[in-house]
N, C-alpha and C positions, 0 to 999 in steps of 0.2 A: 608471426604475432604471438606472443608469451603469455601465459596462463594469466599472469597478473594484468597484462593490457586487455586481455579480452574481458576478463571479470569487471575492469573499468570501465570498458566499452558498453556491457549489458547492463551495468549500474546505473550509466549516463542514459542510456536508451529508456531503462525504467523510468528515471527521474522527468525525461521528456513526457514520457506517457502520464506519468503522475500530473504534470503541470497541463497537459490536454484535458484529462478527466477533470482538474480544476476549472478549468474554463466553462467544461460542462456542469458540473456543480453550482457555478455562480449562476449561469443561465438558468437552471431547475430552481435554483433558490429565488430567482427573480420572477420567473413567471408564475410560481406558485404565492409569490407575495403579492403579485399584480391582480391574479384573479381571486384572491380572498381579501383583500384589503378593504373594499367597501363592505362587504357582509361581517367582518368580524373586528376590524381594528387595526393598527399599524402592529401593536406588539404582538397580537396573537397570529397576525400574517407573517410577522418576522418569525416566530417559533415554529409555524407549520412549514414555513418555507425551509428553514434550518433542518427540521425534520425530514422533508421528503429529499434535500438534497444529501442529507446524511445517507439516508437508505440508498440514493441513485449511487454516491460515492463509493459506498461499502461494494455494493455488486460490479461496478465498472472498475474499482480498483483490484478487487479479486481476480475478476476474469481478463481484462486488459492490461493493467499497471504490472502485477505480479504473479498472473497467470496460476492462481490457485484455485481451487475448489471453496465456493462459500461454505461457511458451517455455522451452527449456531453459536459454539464457541467463537469463532472469529466473530461473528455479529455482534455477540454481548461485549466483545473486547474492544471492537472499533472506536465506540466514543471515547475510549482511553487516549487514543492518537488523536483525537480531534480536540481534545482536552489540551494536549501538547500545542497544538495549532493556535487556539484561543490564547494560551498564556504566552506563546511567541510572539502572536501580533500584538497582543497588549503591552508587552516590554518594549517590543519595537516602536509601537505608538509614542510612548511615554519618552523613552530615549531619544527619538529624532526630533521631538517637539522641543525636549530640553536642549537639544544642540541647534535648534534656530529653524527647523524644517517646518513650513506651513503646516496648518493643523488640517488642512485639505486634502494635502498631498501625503502627510505621513501614514494615514491608513494605507493607503496603495503601496508606498514604498514597503511598509513593515510586512504588508501580506506577501510581496513579492521576497523580501528577505527571510522569511518564516519557510519559505517552500522548501528547502533542505531538510530543515528540521523536522516538520512536520512530514514529510516523505520518509525520513528514517523510522519515525513513530509509526506511522502506518505500515512501512515494510516490517518492523518489528512484530508489530499486532498479526498482521496478515501472512508474512511469508517465513516469519522466523520460525515457526513451529509447522512447517511445509511438510514434515514426516508425520503429521497427525491427520492426514486426508482421508474422508469417506471411503476411500478406494480400497480399503482393508490394509494389505501388507503395507510396511514402512520401509520407503525407499532408502538405500545406503547409496551415497553419492561420494565419492573419491577422487583426488587430483591424479594420484599416481596408479602404480599397478596393482590390480586386484589384491585385496588383503588376503592372507592366509587365513583358511576358514577356523574359527575357533571350536575348539573340543567341545563347547557347553551348547553352542548354538547350530550347529551342523554347518554343512555346506552350504555356499550361495547359490541360489536359485538362479533362473533365467528371468529377465526384465518383466516386469509386470506392465502390460500395456496402459494401464490407467495411470500407473506412477508416472511412467515416461511421458506421457501426454501433459501431465502436470507440469512437467519441466521440461518441456521440448523447446521453449525458446531459449535455453541456455546451453546449445549442445557443443558451442566451442570450448566451453569450459570443462564439460563433462566427458570423462575417459571410461567411464564404468557407471553404470546404474543398477543396482541389483537389488533383490527383495529377499529378505529371510523368509524361508517357507517354515 
């Protein structure tokens, strides 16, 4: 299997895990919504359900989907990826209804169609800055042979176990994981 094929496979499985997390998020939202509905009304229940689902989504996507350590930075940026999801589903509903899809079905279809867009947004927020983990050293990952040591940075050291654990789900595409000491 080539490196490109391996990366596509890893990306596809991350997308599948993202969709599974989405099902869990929907369940979290709905359970919270139903639990508080009688006490606070539907709009407040909706907001509380969304908030709970977003927090659960953040932690599940960090650990399960993208296999990164949660951080305050990621947590604060995560709602931006959810805003992309809201925008994509809203545009999807409008377009689908505009082309004749039933108004009761359009939100479901738009949600399914928005999964790749929201996945990429979440991936950008959560996994794009993987090198800023709380583990300390910044992992350097390459596809090819080990790079020559740069005179100003010194030689590459051995693999940091915490950094390796953060990306252990992607061993096929990794030939070298090293950290600068």
